[in-house]
N, C-alpha and C positions, 0 to 999 in steps of 0.2 A: 504494500500500500504506500504510494508516494503522494505527498501533500505538496502542491506547488500552485503557482498562479494567483496566490493571495499574499498580502503583506503580513497578515496575522489572522488568527481565528478567535472566535468568541466561545464556541462550544466544541467539545471533542467528540460528541456522540456521532455525528455524520461520518467521522473518519475511523471509528473503531467498530462500527456495527457489524462488519464482515470479519472481524478478527476473533479468534477463539479465546475464551476466558481461561482455558486450561493450558494455554501456551505462554511461554515467557518470550519477551521481545526486547530489542534495543531500539532506540531512536538514533538514526545516524545516516551516513552517506558512504558509498563506495568512493574511494579516492581516485580521481582522474587528474589530468593536468590542470584543469580549471580549479578544482577543489584544492589541489596542492598549492597553487598560487595564492589562493585565499588563506590557506592555513599558515603559510610563511608570512603573509601580511599580518595575520593575527598575532604572530609571535613564536610559532614553532620553527625549529631549525630545518634546513633544507633536507637533512637526512631522514626526518620523520621516523625516528625509532619507536617501535612498539613500547607502550608503557608510559610515554611522555603524556602529560596532562597539562591543561592550561585553563585558567579562569579568564573568560573574555573581558577585555578592558571595557570600562563603563562608557568610553567615548564611542563605542560601536552603535549605541542606540538605547532606547528606553528599556527594552527587555534585558539588555546587558547591564544597564545601570541598576535595575531592580534586582537582577541576579546577584550583584555584588553588594549593594547597599541596603536592599530591602525597601520597604515603603510604609505607607500607612493607609488606614481606612477612616474616613470621617464618621464620627459617631454623633449625629445630631440628636439622637435619643438620650444622650447623657448631658449633664450640666457642663457648662463651659469650664475649661481648665486654665490654670495659671501657666503662662509660658514666658520664660526669660531668655533673652539672647544678647550676645555681646559683640561689639565691633570696635575697631581702633580708628583713631583719626588724629590729625594734628589741629590744634586750636591756637589761636593767637590772642595773647592777653592785651590789656590796655597799653602796655609798654611796647608792643610790637614783637614780643618774644614768643616763639613757637613752643608748644608743649605737646608731647605725645601722650594721649590718654586712651584708656579703655572704658567704653561706655556700656553699661548694662541697662536694658529696658525690660520691663515686665508688663505683659498684657493679658487679657482674657481672650481665649480663642475657642473655636469648636473643638470638642474633645477628639482625640485621634487614637486609633488602635494600631499598635506597631505590628507590621507584617515582616517576619523574619526573612532575611535574604536566603534564597534557595542554594546559592553557591554551587550551581551545576557546573561541572568541569567537562571540557572536551577531552576525550581520551583516544589515543591511537591504538588500534588493535588489528590483528590479522586472523583470518580463518585458516582451517587446515589446508586449504588450497593455495595459501600464500596471498590471497587478495586482501588488500588493506582497507580499513574503514576508519572514519572518524565517528565516534559515538558519544552519547551522553553517559556519564558514569553512574547510570541507574539501570538496573534490570527491571523491566516493566511487566507486571502481572496485572491484568485488567481488573481482577477481583480485589486487589489489595492496594494499588497505587492511588494516591490522592489525585483527584481529577484536576484540581488547580495546578498541581505540580506537573502533571502530564501536559496540560495546556501551555504552561510556561515553557517547558522544554521544546515543544513544537514551535512556539513563537520565537524562541531564542534561535533555533536553527533557521527559521524563515528570515529572521533579521540578518543573520550572518551569511547565509548561503543562498537564500531564495527558495529552497525546497528541503524536504526531509523525508525519510522513508522509515517505515516500521520494518525492522530486520529480525528474522527468526534467530533462535539461539544457536545458530551455526558458528557463532564467534567463540563458543565455549565460555569460560568464565572471564570476568574482567581482570586483566593483569594488575599486579601491584604497581602503583605509580612510582616510577624510579628516577624522576628527574625534577628535583626541587628548584633547579635554577630557573625554571619557567615561572616561578613565583617570586623568588628573591635573588637579588644581585648583591653579593657581599663586596663591599667597597674595600679598597686597599687600606691597610692599617696606617695609623698616623692621623694627623689633623686633616679634617675635610676642608679642602679649599673653599673659601667663601663664594667664589664665583660658581663652583659646582653645586653648592647648596642652594644658592639663589636660582640657578638654572633649573634645578629639580623642582623647587617650589613653583617657579613660573610655569613649568610644564603642566602643572595640575589644572591650569586654566579654569574652567567653570566648575571644577569639583569643589572649589572653595572660593568664597568672595574675596575681593582684594583686601579688605580689612582683616579678614580671618587668616589670609595667607601671611600677613605681617605678624599676627599673633603667633602663628605656627613658627615663623622664622625666629621670633623671640624665644619660644620654648626650646627650639633646637639649639640656639646659642647657649641656653642655660645648661642643657644636658651635655653639650660639647665641653663646657667648662668643667664638668665633673670627670673628664678624661676616660671615656669608654675605651675598651680594647678594640672593638670593631663595630661596624655598622652594616646593616643589610637593608636595602631599600626595596620596596615592593615594585614589581613590574607586571605588565599585562593587567589582569583584574585586581592585582594587589597594589596597584599604583596609588600613592597617597598614604601608604603605611610605611613606617620606618621602625626597625628594631635596633636598639643600642645594646651591645653586649658588655657587661662588667663581669668578666670571667673569674676574676679573683674573688668576687663576692657571690658567684653563681646566680647573678641577677641579670635580667634582661628587661629593658624598657621598651614597651610596645606603644608607639606614638602614632597618632592619626591626624591627617590634615582636615578631617571633616568636622564641621561645627556640631556641637552637641555630644561629641564623643568624649572619651576620657583617656588618660594615660594609664596603661595597665603595667603593673610591676609583676614580673613572672620569674619564678625560680625553676631551674631545670637545665637540661643539656640542650645546647643550641641545635644539635643534630636532630633531636626529637621534636623540638619546638618548630623547626622549619618545615616539618612534614605535616603539621596540622593546618587545617583551614583557619581563617580568621575567627570564625564562630567557635571552633574548638579551642583556640588559644584563649579566647575571652571566657568561655564557659567551663573550661577544665579546672581541675584542682591546682593547676600550676599557677594560677593567678592569685597572688597574695594581697595585692593592694590595687584599688581603683581610685585614681586621682582625678576628680572633676576639674575641667578647665575653668577655674575661677581665680579670684584674687589671691587665694591661699595656696595655689598650686605650687609656686616656686618654693615657698618655705617647706611645704610637705615633702617635695622630692629631694630637697637638700638634706632633710633630716634622715630620709631613707638611704641616701647615697652620699654620706660625708666623704670629703676628699681625704 
């Protein structure tokens, strides 16, 4: 069953009515030259080794963005909620002197229900005949899979490739993801050049507003001053996330460019942490502290990581 000719779908029923409820399927595509070109553009290597997996970058469209960041559902049936947001700006006093300030505003808004990011990854795999496919990292059984997740995976493939196919379980089992470098790029040890940091933050573009990018830059300056052993920046769908390693303390600082997020202090081995998804990093028992991005953030992180 191939789904094509539409930009997205609203209901999955018309596309699964002829599929067996007793079969397991994958959603994906057989790789040809056109698909390979798109995969390389998305961030895969030219070699396309089986087992490589990639979380699509949010810049690819609204379904890729939801896949990485999640979203929300307006709840007009609930009372309005308090919402506070911060931004930075330069103001000029009566004497003509500029001051950098962080402004926090609080308002009442329609209540919102958080929708968790699915974090569906694209995975390379081959069947016993040597034919290679790009598939979603979910085995699909129509009796058990959440219909919203199924619709999301279909729409994600339509956004990235223009079509998608239900594939029978000829691909055997999903192989273990073996290439974490498609998620993280470990930067050279030593001090991060300021121009490199600024270029990385600038590359985030619409992922963070201008005032929020400046606050992110300030937070990174503070963590840099604490002398981490190494840094790993997120790439592809992990773009906008940075991990600082303090290996002598067995502590890792998981920082985000996105407003409303927090800094997560994690204990554990980097090799293990790097294999986790963002949700697993945040929700796992490895997370020891969660530091909200507020006016007390700097004092709290300095207490946790004294020089």
